[in-house]
C-alpha positions in Angstrom: 18.3 -21.9 -35.6 17.2 -20.8 -32.1 16.7 -17.2 -31.0 18.9 -15.8 -28.4 16.5 -13.7 -25.9 17.8 -11.9 -22.6 16.5 -10.8 -20.3 18.4 -7.4 -17.7 17.2 -8.0 -14.4 16.0 -10.6 -11.8 13.8 -8.6 -10.2 9.8 -9.2 -10.3 9.7 -8.4 -13.6 12.7 -10.2 -14.9 11.3 -13.6 -13.0 8.1 -13.0 -15.2 9.6 -12.5 -18.3 12.2 -15.6 -17.9 9.4 -18.1 -16.6 7.0 -17.2 -19.4 9.0 -17.3 -22.1 10.8 -20.2 -20.8 7.2 -21.7 -21.0 6.7 -21.1 -24.9 10.0 -23.1 -25.7 13.1 -20.4 -25.3 15.9 -20.4 -23.5 16.7 -17.0 -22.2 19.8 -15.5 -20.5 19.1 -13.2 -17.3 21.5 -10.9 -16.3 21.7 -9.5 -12.5 24.0 -7.1 -11.8 23.8 -8.0 -7.8 24.2 -11.5 -6.0 20.7 -12.6 -5.7 17.2 -12.2 -6.8 14.1 -9.8 -5.8 15.2 -6.4 -7.1 13.7 -3.6 -4.5 12.7 -6.2 -2.6 16.4 -7.4 -1.8 16.8 -4.3 -0.2 14.2 -2.5 2.0 13.8 -1.0 5.5 13.0 -3.0 8.5 8.9 -2.0 8.4 8.7 -2.6 5.2 5.9 -4.5 3.9 2.9 -4.3 0.9 1.1 -1.8 0.3 -1.3 -4.1 -1.9 -3.3 -6.9 -0.5 -1.8 -10.3 -1.6 -4.7 -11.1 -3.3 -3.8 -8.8 -5.8 0.3 -9.2 -5.1 0.4 -12.8 -6.3 1.6 -14.7 -9.3 -1.4 -16.5 -11.0 0.0 -19.9 -10.9 1.8 -19.7 -7.7 -0.4 -18.8 -4.4 1.0 -17.6 -1.3 1.9 -20.5 1.1 -1.1 -20.7 3.9 1.4 -20.2 6.4 1.2 -16.2 5.4 -2.0 -15.4 6.9 -1.2 -11.3 7.1 -3.3 -9.6 4.3 -0.1 -7.4 3.8 2.7 -9.6 4.3 6.5 -7.8 5.4 9.5 -7.7 3.1 10.7 -10.8 4.5 7.6 -12.8 3.6 7.4 -11.3 0.5 11.6 -12.4 -0.5 10.1 -15.7 0.5 7.7 -15.8 -1.5 9.8 -14.7 -4.5 12.4 -17.2 -4.0 9.7 -20.2 -3.8 8.5 -19.2 -7.4 12.3 -18.7 -8.6 12.9 -22.2 -7.4 9.7 -24.2 -8.4 9.8 -22.9 -11.8 13.5 -23.3 -12.1 14.8 -19.8 -13.2 17.6 -19.6 -11.0 20.1 -21.9 -13.1 19.0 -19.2 -16.0 20.6 -16.2 -13.9 24.0 -14.9 -14.3 24.5 -13.2 -10.9 26.8 -10.3 -10.7 26.7 -9.8 -14.5 25.6 -5.7 -14.9 24.6 -4.7 -18.4 26.7 -1.5 -19.3 24.8 -0.6 -22.5 23.3 -2.1 -25.3 23.6 -1.4 -29.1 21.1 -2.2 -32.0 23.1 -3.4 -35.0 21.8 -4.0 -38.5 23.5 -6.1 -41.2 22.9 -4.6 -44.5 22.2 -1.2 -45.7 18.6 -1.0 -43.7 17.7 2.5 -42.6 15.2 1.4 -39.7 13.8 5.1 -38.9 12.3 4.8 -42.0 10.3 1.4 -41.5 6.2 1.1 -41.9 6.6 -1.9 -39.4 8.2 -2.4 -35.8 11.5 -4.1 -36.8 10.9 -4.2 -40.5 8.4 -6.8 -40.2 6.1 -6.5 -37.3 7.1 -9.8 -35.9 9.6 -9.8 -33.1 12.4 -11.1 -34.9 14.6 -9.9 -37.5 16.6 -11.3 -40.3 19.3 -8.5 -40.1 18.7 -7.1 -36.7 20.6 -8.0 -33.6 21.4 -6.4 -30.0 25.1 -6.3 -28.5 24.9 -6.5 -25.0 27.7 -5.4 -23.2 28.3 -6.9 -19.3 30.7 -6.2 -17.1 31.5 -8.2 -14.0 29.6 -6.3 -11.2 32.4 -7.6 -8.2 35.3 -6.9 -10.7 35.1 -3.6 -12.6 39.0 -4.0 -14.3 37.8 -7.4 -15.5 37.4 -7.6 -19.1 33.9 -6.8 -20.5 31.9 -9.7 -22.9 29.7 -8.9 -25.7 26.7 -11.1 -26.2 24.8 -11.0 -29.4 21.1 -11.2 -29.3 18.0 -11.7 -31.2 15.9 -9.7 -28.7 16.4 -7.9 -25.0 13.9 -7.4 -22.3 14.9 -4.8 -20.1 13.7 -5.4 -16.4 15.6 -2.9 -14.9 13.2 -1.2 -12.8 12.2 2.4 -11.9 13.4 2.6 -8.3 17.1 1.9 -7.8 20.5 2.7 -8.7 20.1 6.4 -9.9 18.6 8.6 -7.0 17.4 11.9 -7.4 18.8 14.7 -5.5 17.8 18.2 -5.4 20.6 20.5 -7.1 21.3 23.6 -4.7 22.7 27.1 -5.3 26.4 27.3 -4.8 27.6 27.4 -0.7 24.2 26.2 0.3 24.1 22.5 -0.2 25.2 19.2 1.6 29.0 20.7 1.6 28.1 23.1 3.8 26.4 21.0 6.2 28.5 19.4 9.2 26.6 16.0 9.5 25.7 13.0 7.1 23.4 12.7 4.1 22.3 10.1 2.0 19.4 9.3 0.3 16.9 6.3 1.1 18.1 4.0 -1.4 21.9 3.9 0.4 19.7 3.7 4.1 17.3 0.6 2.4 20.9 -0.9 1.4 22.2 -1.3 4.9 21.7 -4.3 7.3 19.2 -3.6 9.7 21.0 -3.2 12.6 23.1 -1.0 11.0 20.6 1.3 9.7 18.9 1.4 13.6 22.4 2.2 14.7 22.7 5.3 12.2 19.7 7.1 13.5 19.9 5.7 17.0 19.5 8.9 19.3 20.3 11.4 16.5 17.9 14.5 15.3 17.1 12.8 11.4 15.1 15.0 8.6 13.5 13.1 5.9 13.0 15.1 2.7 9.6 13.7 0.4 6.1 12.4 1.2 6.0 9.2 -1.2 6.1 5.6 0.6 9.9 5.4 1.6 9.8 9.2 3.1 7.0 8.2 5.6 8.0 4.7 6.2 11.6 5.8 7.0 10.3 8.6 9.0 7.8 6.5 10.9 10.8 4.3 12.0 13.0 6.6 13.0 10.2 8.4 15.3 9.2 5.1 16.7 12.9 4.4 17.3 14.0 8.1 19.0 11.1 9.0 20.3 10.4 12.5 21.9 14.0 13.2 23.0 15.2 13.6 19.4 12.2 14.0 17.4 12.1 13.2 13.4 11.4 16.2 11.1 9.7 15.2 7.4 9.8 18.1 5.1 7.9 18.1 2.2 6.2 20.3 -0.6 3.3 19.0 -1.3 0.8 17.3 0.7 -0.7 13.9 -0.4 -3.4 11.3 0.4 -1.7 8.9 2.6 -4.4 6.4 3.1 -4.5 3.3 5.8 -4.2 -0.4 4.2 -7.7 -1.0 4.9 -8.8 1.5 2.6 -6.1 0.6 -0.1 -7.9 -3.0 0.2 -11.3 -1.7 -0.1 -10.6 0.6 -3.5 -8.8 -2.1 -5.0 -11.6 -4.4 -4.2 -14.3 -2.2 -5.7 -12.8 -1.7 -9.2 -14.7 -3.5 -11.8 -16.1 -3.8 -15.2 -19.2 -1.2 -13.8 -16.7 1.1 -11.8 -14.7 1.3 -15.4 -17.6 2.2 -17.2 -17.8 5.8 -15.5 -14.2 6.4 -16.8 -13.5 7.4 -20.3 -11.5 5.3 -22.4 -9.2 5.9 -25.4 -10.4 6.0 -28.7 -14.2 5.1 -27.4 -17.0 5.1 -29.6 -20.0 7.5 -28.7 -22.0 5.2 -26.5 -19.1 4.4 -24.2 -18.4 8.2 -24.3 -22.2 9.2 -23.3 -22.1 6.2 -20.5 -18.8 7.5 -19.1 -20.4 11.4 -19.3 -23.9 9.7 -17.8 -21.9 8.2 -14.4 -19.5 11.0 -14.1 -21.4 12.2 -11.5 -21.5 8.8 -9.5 -17.8 8.9 -10.0 -17.4 12.2 -8.1 -19.6 11.2 -5.5 -17.4 8.2 -4.7 -14.3 10.3 -4.9 -15.6 12.6 -2.2 -16.8 10.6 -0.1 -13.8 8.5 0.1 -12.0 12.0 0.6 -14.8 13.3 3.6 -13.9 9.8 5.2 -10.3 10.2 5.2 -10.6 13.9 6.7 -12.8 12.4 9.3 -10.5 9.6 10.3 -7.5 11.4 10.1 -6.5 14.6 11.8 -5.6 16.5 8.3 -7.1 19.7 9.4 -5.3 19.4 12.5 -2.1 19.3 11.0 -2.6 21.3 7.6 -2.5 17.8 5.6 -5.2 18.4 3.5 -3.9 17.9 0.1 -5.0 20.6 -2.5 -6.1 18.0 -5.3 -8.4 15.6 -5.4 -8.1 11.8 -4.6 -9.2 11.1 -8.3 -6.1 12.8 -9.7 -3.4 11.5 -7.2 -4.6 8.0 -8.1 -4.7 8.7 -12.0 -1.1 9.4 -11.6 0.0 6.5 -9.8 0.3 7.7 -6.4 -0.4 5.2 -3.9 1.2 5.5 -0.3 -0.5 3.6 3.0 -0.1 5.6 6.3 2.5 3.9 8.4 0.8 2.4 11.7 0.4 4.8 14.5 1.9 7.7 12.2 -0.6 10.7 13.4 0.0 9.3 17.2 3.6 10.2 16.6 3.0 13.5 15.1 0.4 13.9 18.1 3.4 13.4 21.1 6.3 14.9 18.9 8.1 12.5 18.1 7.4 13.1 14.2 7.3 16.8 13.2 6.0 17.6 9.8 7.3 20.8 7.7 5.6 22.1 4.6 8.2 23.9 2.6 8.5 25.0 -1.0 12.3 24.9 -0.7 15.1 24.7 1.6 18.6 24.8 2.0 21.7 23.5 3.9 23.5 25.4 6.5 26.3 24.3 8.7 24.1 22.8 11.7 21.1 21.7 9.3 18.5 22.8 7.4 16.9 26.8 6.6 13.8 26.4 5.2 11.5 29.3 3.2 8.5 29.1 5.7 11.1 29.9 9.1 14.0 32.1 9.8 15.4 29.6 12.5 17.3 26.8 11.0 16.2 23.1 11.9 19.1 21.6 13.7 19.9 18.2 12.6 22.5 15.7 12.4 21.3 13.2 9.6 19.5 13.9 6.0 17.6 11.1 4.1 16.5 12.4 0.8 13.6 10.2 0.1 12.9 12.0 -3.4 12.7 9.1 -6.0 14.6 8.0 -8.8 15.8 9.2 -12.6 14.2 6.8 -13.9 13.8 8.0 -17.6 17.4 8.7 -17.1 18.2 5.3 -16.2 16.4 3.8 -18.7 17.7 6.1 -21.4 21.6 5.2 -20.1 21.5 1.7 -21.2 20.8 2.7 -24.5 24.3 3.3 -26.8 22.3 4.8 -29.4 21.7 9.0 -29.2 18.8 8.2 -31.2 17.0 5.2 -29.1 18.2 7.7 -26.3 16.0 10.5 -27.7 13.2 8.0 -27.9 13.3 7.4 -24.5 13.4 11.2 -23.3 12.0 13.3 -25.8 8.6 12.0 -25.5 6.3 11.8 -22.9 3.6 9.2 -24.6 3.2 6.1 -22.9 4.8 2.5 -24.5 2.4 0.6 -26.4 1.0 -1.8 -23.9 2.6 -0.6 -21.6 5.9 -2.2 -22.7 6.8 -1.7 -26.7 8.3 1.5 -28.0 7.1 1.9 -31.5 10.4 3.1 -32.6 13.1 0.5 -30.6 13.1 -2.6 -32.1 13.4 -6.3 -31.1 13.2 -5.0 -27.4 10.7 -5.0 -24.6 10.7 -2.8 -21.2 9.1 -4.8 -18.1 8.1 -3.3 -15.1 8.7 0.3 -15.8 4.8 1.3 -15.8 3.1 2.2 -12.6 0.2 0.4 -10.9 -1.3 -0.3 -7.5 -0.9 -3.8 -7.9 2.0 -3.9 -9.9 2.9 -7.6 -9.7 0.0 -8.4 -11.2 0.1 -6.0 -14.0 3.5 -7.0 -14.9 2.7 -10.4 -15.2 0.0 -9.6 -17.9 2.0 -7.8 -20.2 5.0 -10.7 -19.6 2.3 -13.3 -20.8 1.5 -11.0 -24.1 5.2 -10.6 -24.8 5.7 -14.5 -24.5 2.6 -15.0 -26.9 4.3 -12.4 -28.9 7.8 -14.5 -29.3 6.0 -17.2 -29.6 4.8 -15.5 -33.2 1.1 -16.0 -31.8 0.2 -12.0 -33.0 1.9 -9.5 -35.3 2.3 -5.9 -33.7 0.1 -3.3 -35.6 2.3 -0.9 -38.0 4.5 2.1 -36.0 2.1 4.6 -36.8 -0.9 2.7 -35.7 0.9 2.0 -32.2 1.8 5.5 -31.9 -1.9 6.5 -32.4 -2.8 4.5 -30.1 0.0 5.8 -27.4 -1.1 9.4 -27.7 -4.8 8.4 -27.1 -3.7 6.9 -23.9 -1.5 9.8 -23.3 -4.6 12.3 -24.0 -7.2 9.9 -21.8 -4.9 10.0 -18.7 -4.1 13.9 -19.3 -7.7 14.6 -18.9 -7.9 13.0 -15.1 -4.2 13.4 -13.8 -3.7 16.8 -15.6 -0.5 18.0 -14.2 0.5 15.0 -12.5 0.4 12.7 -15.7 3.1 9.7 -15.9 3.5 7.8 -18.8 4.5 4.9 -16.6 0.9 5.1 -15.4 -2.1 4.5 -17.7 -3.8 2.0 -16.2 -4.8 2.8 -13.0 -8.3 3.6 -13.5 -8.9 0.8 -16.5 -7.0 -2.1 -15.3 -9.4 -4.4 -16.7 -10.0 -2.8 -19.7 -5.9 -2.5 -20.5 -6.4 -6.7 -19.5 -9.3 -6.8 -22.1 -6.6 -5.7 -25.1 -4.0 -8.0 -23.5 -6.2 -10.7 -24.1 -7.7 -9.7 -27.2 -3.9 -9.4 -29.3 -3.7 -12.8 -27.8 -6.6 -14.4 -29.1 -8.3 -14.9 -25.5 -11.9 -14.5 -24.5 -11.1 -11.2 -22.0 -14.5 -12.2 -20.3 -13.4 -14.5 -17.5 -16.1 -14.9 -15.1 -18.6 -17.5 -14.9 -21.5 -15.5 -14.7 -22.9 -11.8 -15.6 -23.1 -10.3 -12.5 -19.7 -11.2 -11.4 -18.5 -10.0 -14.2 -19.9 -6.7 -14.0 -19.5 -6.3 -10.5 -16.8 -8.6 -9.0 -13.3 -7.3 -9.0 -10.5 -9.3 -11.1 -7.4 -10.6 -9.6 -4.9 -12.2 -11.0 -6.4 -15.7 -10.4 -9.1 -14.7 -13.1 -5.8 -14.9 -15.4 -4.0 -18.4 -14.1 -4.7 -20.5 -17.2 -4.3 -17.7 -19.6 -1.0 -18.8 -21.5 -2.0 -22.3 -21.0 -4.6 -21.7 -23.9 -3.5 -22.1 -27.4 
């Protein structure tokens, strides 16, 4: 009997999952809540462009068109590239648009008790003779329409981290947005606006942005460019992070190779690998400090009190990669962008009160660029309280960054952070397709849990309090890919000669023919 597989979400991870399992002979259903593909790329602000060089942000078997000559394409070019990929591999007919999955529920037939299983799903294989997922689907255009329930053998969650459930701070009574006379919104809502509507919203307004990650600095720079010094934009943040020029991030990615990974401790490493990392760690420290010194020299960080208290290594270990918008500090210099560091703030009638100033910041619009509740979003899709606890009660990463050891017949793609998210997600989608095709079996649940705990311990060594379970491969992307290749039974060494193997970067092109091997 043909196995029924569902993919939830038609962003990049959903398209990759669909394409790769189709190549293994499956006929997946893709449920997409919106009317189009692309995920976060379908709703961006006008100035958005890739932070990653396109050589690291491309499908391994579908190159960027020759017409795209920029190293960092803009959002329109990225969307055209994604659409071309979906058309080329005939993915669109598999997608059911405007179909919002409201919950998924695992059902076992018989008297099995899955929490006591030693093997994932009872067998270690992707499909179970007794277990199924009931997927409840609602018409996104008509909430009053009857829901449909699909019974499926395997579910791939590709719902993303940066959408749908915004993270907005809580405020004391009568100190929150309810007392403010202006407009308050989240960067998610701002990005969802048409470009002309977004421009009209902020034109000649006093705008304050809360946050200091990619969305925050991008929106702040765009508003400052538009409104100038007559209506300066204020950027309020709690913590200063390293924000780097695009060429610096490109250089960093191209500098990652097997030799640089020898400088980093690995989970479950043997004595020789541990000793090598210890001996090379001073070199890693020197490289990081040289990078920090370069950023301090090229940017007026000391002048504006913008030198981070944490090191650059700790930041990249927690997958915080933010590219400096063009002319960012020029806008600060001229006065169209005002930087305010504050540990807390409250609303008042005409603006915001921050802890370091007595005079309120007069503002018309406040935009929260404060991220998303990604774990809560992932938790909420499960009907079972047991599975919800599996997501929220542990900070351990997923096995191979896509399998939860306690949740059977289900994979989670696109949840792992990375400086090159398309690249890392494609590798895991190939691994998953190979697994679904029955090419290998998962270790025992205990072995998978031990593995993820080792990863957690290893990454906490570098990230410390900034550790996130969704980010474990930032310092060791090649090592992670080696594990994936070994699971699939393929040679992880993809270069043709030794020096290239040691000192050349690994890119998506190196894994182009991976799934064609048998």
